[in-house]
GUKEDREN-836078 format. One line per field, with one value per residue (C-alpha): residue in three letters; chain; x, y, z. Coordinates in steps of 0.1 Angstrom, whole numbers, always signed. Layout:
N
residuo	[ALA:...]
cadena	[A:...]
x	[X:...]
y	[Y:...]
z	[Z:...]
//
This chain:
112
residuo	[MET:THR:ASP:ASN:ASN:VAL:THR:ILE:LYS:GLY:GLY:ASP:SER:GLY:LEU:GLU:SER:ALA:ARG:LEU:VAL:GLU:LEU:ALA:TRP:LYS:ALA:LEU:SER:GLU:VAL:TYR:ASP:PRO:GLU:LEU:TYR:ILE:ASP:VAL:VAL:SER:LEU:GLY:LEU:VAL:TYR:GLY:VAL:LYS:PHE:ASP:GLY:ASP:LYS:ILE:LYS:VAL:ASP:MET:THR:LEU:THR:THR:GLN:GLY:CYS:PRO:ALA:ALA:GLU:LEU:LEU:PRO:ILE:ILE:ALA:GLU:ASN:ALA:ILE:VAL:GLU:ALA:LEU:ASP:GLY:GLN:VAL:PRO:VAL:ALA:ILE:ASN:ILE:VAL:TRP:ASP:PRO:PRO:TRP:ASP:PRO:SER:PHE:MET:LYS:PRO:THR:GLN:VAL:ASP]
cadena	[A:A:A:A:A:A:A:A:A:A:A:A:A:A:A:A:A:A:A:A:A:A:A:A:A:A:A:A:A:A:A:A:A:A:A:A:A:A:A:A:A:A:A:A:A:A:A:A:A:A:A:A:A:A:A:A:A:A:A:A:A:A:A:A:A:A:A:A:A:A:A:A:A:A:A:A:A:A:A:A:A:A:A:A:A:A:A:A:A:A:A:A:A:A:A:A:A:A:A:A:A:A:A:A:A:A:A:A:A:A:A:A]
x	[+945:+967:+981:+973:+951:+922:+894:+863:+841:+810:+818:+849:+878:+904:+931:+911:+905:+942:+952:+927:+940:+976:+969:+951:+981:+1004:+982:+982:+1020:+1020:+998:+1019:+1010:+1012:+1029:+1053:+1061:+1060:+1036:+1006:+1017:+1052:+1037:+1017:+984:+968:+955:+939:+928:+904:+880:+846:+817:+820:+843:+877:+875:+903:+907:+931:+939:+956:+984:+961:+923:+931:+953:+951:+948:+919:+894:+918:+939:+911:+898:+933:+936:+903:+910:+944:+928:+900:+925:+947:+916:+905:+873:+860:+856:+840:+863:+853:+877:+870:+888:+894:+910:+916:+943:+955:+984:+1019:+1053:+1062:+1038:+1061:+1081:+1118:+1130:+1154:+1183:+1192]
y	[+1135:+1129:+1151:+1128:+1155:+1131:+1147:+1128:+1145:+1134:+1108:+1087:+1091:+1064:+1087:+1092:+1054:+1047:+1073:+1059:+1023:+1036:+1053:+1021:+999:+1024:+1024:+986:+985:+1003:+977:+952:+916:+919:+885:+886:+923:+923:+945:+927:+936:+922:+891:+886:+887:+913:+896:+926:+962:+979:+1008:+993:+1016:+1039:+1021:+1005:+968:+947:+909:+897:+866:+857:+833:+807:+804:+802:+833:+851:+884:+872:+897:+926:+927:+933:+962:+977:+974:+991:+1019:+1025:+1029:+1051:+1074:+1075:+1086:+1111:+1090:+1102:+1067:+1036:+1006:+969:+942:+908:+879:+851:+816:+806:+804:+795:+817:+802:+817:+817:+847:+869:+896:+896:+920:+948:+956:+993]
z	[+800:+770:+743:+714:+697:+691:+672:+663:+637:+620:+594:+596:+573:+567:+582:+614:+617:+612:+638:+663:+657:+660:+694:+706:+698:+715:+746:+747:+744:+778:+795:+814:+824:+862:+866:+837:+836:+798:+778:+762:+727:+731:+747:+716:+735:+712:+680:+664:+668:+644:+642:+635:+630:+659:+683:+687:+689:+703:+700:+727:+747:+779:+785:+799:+805:+842:+842:+875:+856:+835:+850:+855:+823:+799:+821:+823:+785:+779:+803:+787:+753:+766:+783:+752:+731:+758:+762:+728:+713:+729:+733:+732:+744:+731:+749:+724:+730:+694:+686:+720:+731:+728:+739:+702:+698:+718:+700:+704:+730:+723:+746:+748]
//
């Protein structure tokens, strides 16, 4: 259970959509590649997150098509968003291969 105060009402407002997308991005930033130990957002694996109709849709990729985490990582990502939204909004993860991931997609890391 989270404390994100997600409230889904009949009819979608732009503000509600933006909040859902924001929460989805935050959840994805807490999903780590099990081999690289870097979150999928910082790795540049997430190409887009949007609220479309009645669900959150995520376009993401993997580092390679033969990635050992190919089956697991999308499930972990979906579960993270579902949990962040208290299960109130369906989530669809779409694995895409175009453009192919490249290390240049990674965001610079910050040192505390």
